[in-house]
C-alpha positions as CSV (number, residue, x, y, z in Angstrom):
1,M,-1.6,-8.1,20.8
2,G,-5.1,-8.2,22.2
3,H,-6.8,-7.0,19.0
4,R,-9.7,-9.1,17.8
5,A,-9.7,-10.4,14.2
6,G,-12.5,-8.9,12.1
7,D,-13.1,-5.9,14.4
8,F,-12.3,-2.9,12.3
9,A,-14.1,-0.1,10.4
10,F,-12.4,0.2,7.0
11,Y,-9.3,-0.6,5.0
12,V,-6.3,1.5,3.9
13,L,-4.8,0.3,0.7
14,A,-1.2,1.4,0.8
15,L,0.5,1.6,-2.6
16,S,4.3,2.0,-2.6
17,W,6.2,3.9,-5.3
18,H,8.4,0.9,-5.8
19,P,11.5,2.9,-7.1
20,S,11.5,4.9,-3.8
21,H,11.2,1.7,-1.8
22,C,14.3,0.4,-3.5
23,A,16.2,3.7,-3.4
24,L,15.6,4.0,0.4
25,R,16.0,0.5,1.5
26,D,19.1,-0.7,3.4
27,T,21.8,-1.0,0.7
28,G,23.4,-3.9,2.6
29,R,20.5,-6.1,1.8
30,R,20.0,-7.1,-1.8
31,S,16.6,-8.1,-2.9
32,P,15.5,-9.5,-6.3
33,E,12.6,-7.1,-6.5
34,C,15.0,-4.2,-6.5
35,D,17.6,-5.6,-9.0
36,D,18.5,-3.5,-12.0
37,G,16.0,-3.9,-14.8
38,V,13.0,-4.5,-12.5
39,R,10.4,-2.0,-13.7
40,H,7.6,-1.8,-11.1
41,A,5.8,1.6,-10.6
42,F,3.3,1.2,-7.8
43,T,3.1,-2.0,-5.8
44,V,1.0,-2.9,-2.8
45,H,2.6,-2.1,0.5
46,G,-0.4,-3.6,2.3
47,L,-4.1,-3.7,2.9
48,W,-4.6,-2.5,6.4
49,P,-7.7,-2.8,8.6
50,Q,-8.4,0.5,10.4
51,H,-10.5,1.8,13.3
52,E,-11.7,5.4,13.0
53,A,-8.8,6.2,15.4
54,G,-5.9,3.8,15.3
55,Y,-5.6,0.3,13.8
56,P,-5.4,-3.3,15.0
57,E,-2.2,-5.3,14.4
58,F,-0.8,-8.8,15.1
59,C,-4.3,-10.2,15.9
60,E,-4.8,-13.7,17.2
61,S,-6.0,-16.0,14.4
62,A,-6.6,-19.7,14.0
63,G,-4.9,-19.7,10.6
64,P,-1.2,-20.2,10.0
65,S,1.2,-17.3,10.4
66,R,3.5,-18.4,7.6
67,V,2.4,-17.6,4.0
68,P,3.2,-20.6,1.7
69,N,5.6,-19.9,-1.1
70,S,3.0,-20.7,-3.7
71,L,0.6,-18.1,-2.3
72,A,3.4,-15.5,-2.1
73,R,4.3,-16.2,-5.7
74,S,0.7,-15.8,-6.8
75,V,0.7,-12.2,-5.5
76,A,4.2,-11.3,-6.6
77,D,2.7,-8.9,-9.2
78,L,1.2,-7.0,-6.2
79,I,3.9,-7.5,-3.5
80,P,7.2,-8.5,-5.3
81,D,8.9,-9.5,-2.0
82,A,7.7,-12.8,-0.5
83,G,9.0,-11.8,2.9
84,A,6.9,-8.5,2.7
85,A,3.8,-10.5,1.8
86,G,4.3,-12.7,4.9
87,W,4.9,-9.7,7.1
88,Q,1.7,-8.0,5.8
89,W,-0.3,-11.1,6.5
90,R,1.1,-11.4,10.1
91,K,0.8,-7.8,11.0
92,H,-2.4,-6.8,9.2
93,G,-4.0,-9.6,7.3
94,R,-4.8,-11.7,10.3
95,C,-6.7,-8.7,11.7
96,T,-9.2,-8.8,8.8
97,G,-10.8,-12.0,10.0
98,L,-10.2,-13.5,6.5
99,D,-8.1,-16.5,5.8
100,Q,-4.9,-16.0,3.8
101,D,-6.5,-16.7,0.4
102,G,-9.3,-14.3,1.3
103,Y,-7.0,-11.6,2.5
104,F,-4.8,-11.6,-0.7
105,E,-7.9,-11.9,-2.9
106,T,-9.3,-8.8,-1.2
107,M,-6.0,-7.1,-1.6
108,R,-6.1,-7.9,-5.3
109,A,-9.7,-6.6,-5.6
110,A,-8.8,-3.4,-3.8
111,F,-5.8,-2.8,-6.1
112,A,-8.0,-3.5,-9.2
113,R,-10.5,-0.9,-7.9
114,V,-7.8,1.9,-8.1
115,R,-6.8,3.5,-11.4
116,I,-3.2,4.6,-11.4
117,P,-3.1,8.1,-12.9
118,E,-1.4,8.1,-16.3
119,S,1.0,10.8,-15.2
120,L,2.2,8.5,-12.4
121,G,2.3,5.1,-14.1
122,D,5.7,5.2,-15.7
123,A,8.7,4.0,-13.6
124,D,11.2,4.6,-16.4
125,R,11.7,8.3,-15.7
126,A,12.3,10.3,-12.6
127,R,9.9,13.1,-11.8
128,T,9.1,15.6,-9.0
129,F,5.6,16.5,-7.9
130,S,4.1,18.1,-4.8
131,A,2.1,15.9,-2.5
132,R,-1.0,17.9,-3.5
133,D,-0.4,17.1,-7.2
134,V,-0.1,13.4,-6.5
135,E,-3.3,13.3,-4.5
136,H,-5.2,15.3,-7.1
137,A,-4.0,13.0,-9.9
138,F,-5.4,10.0,-8.0
139,I,-8.6,11.8,-7.3
140,A,-9.1,12.9,-10.9
141,A,-8.5,9.3,-12.1
142,N,-10.8,7.7,-9.5
143,P,-14.4,9.0,-9.4
144,G,-15.7,8.9,-5.8
145,M,-12.2,9.4,-4.2
146,S,-11.9,12.6,-2.2
147,E,-9.2,14.7,-0.7
148,R,-10.2,13.4,2.7
149,G,-9.9,9.8,1.6
150,I,-6.3,9.8,0.4
151,A,-3.0,10.6,2.1
152,L,0.7,10.2,1.2
153,S,3.7,9.1,3.2
154,C,7.1,10.5,2.4
155,R,10.6,9.6,3.4
156,G,13.8,11.4,2.7
157,G,12.1,13.7,0.2
158,H,10.7,10.7,-1.8
159,L,7.1,9.6,-2.3
160,A,6.9,6.4,-0.2
161,D,3.2,5.4,-0.2
162,V,-0.2,6.5,-1.4
163,R,-2.7,5.5,1.2
164,I,-6.3,5.1,-0.1
165,C,-9.2,4.6,2.3
166,M,-11.9,2.1,1.4
167,T,-15.0,0.6,3.0
168,R,-15.0,-3.0,3.8
169,E,-16.9,-3.3,0.4
170,L,-13.9,-1.5,-1.3
171,Q,-15.7,1.7,-2.0
172,F,-13.7,4.9,-1.5
173,R,-14.4,6.7,1.7
174,R,-13.2,9.5,3.9
175,C,-10.7,8.8,6.7
176,P,-9.9,12.0,8.7
177,E,-7.2,10.5,10.9
178,V,-5.3,9.0,8.0
179,D,-5.7,12.2,5.9
180,R,-4.6,14.4,8.8
181,N,-1.3,12.4,9.2
182,G,-0.4,12.6,5.5
183,C,2.7,14.1,4.0
184,Q,2.2,17.7,2.6
185,D,5.7,18.2,1.0
186,R,5.8,20.6,-1.8
187,R,8.6,18.7,-3.6
188,L,8.5,14.9,-3.7
189,R,10.9,12.9,-5.7
190,L,9.6,9.9,-7.7
191,P,12.9,8.2,-8.8
192,A,13.0,6.0,-11.8
193,A,13.4,2.3,-11.6
194,R,17.1,1.3,-11.9
């Protein structure tokens, strides 16, 4: 606590490889977004306000902390899990200084700004890439994106997230701290949707 809403330098749009999310989640907890037959490729993990070093979280805000079901449903194409949408709002969204509608609209606009590389858009077949190959595919598909403005997170040999740095106006930008902490694995699994 103690972070001030609206006090940040830029955004990180975190895109989850949804089949990895489902493969790595706690198997004791079933979730409709991971049921057999659900065919998401990349989904939004979150839109995170960032400082040049570090990030704000759980900011004080006059707005409600609970995301209404109707709003969670309206962004289910981005974040298929309503609980995750609520968590992203509480942890990160409140720190943007936007209200709930504004935060999720900005998230949608940020997602629309990114072109998913053709080689990575299919969740129906498993593949293996290096972290460098995934980054380069995104850079090639998105003019203005640079190697210093994208980073991956990995977990258990799987691609977990692609993290893309954007200005507050949703232009691609460099982000040395985010980039420096990115995964550099030479062999990342992108499992297929179940």
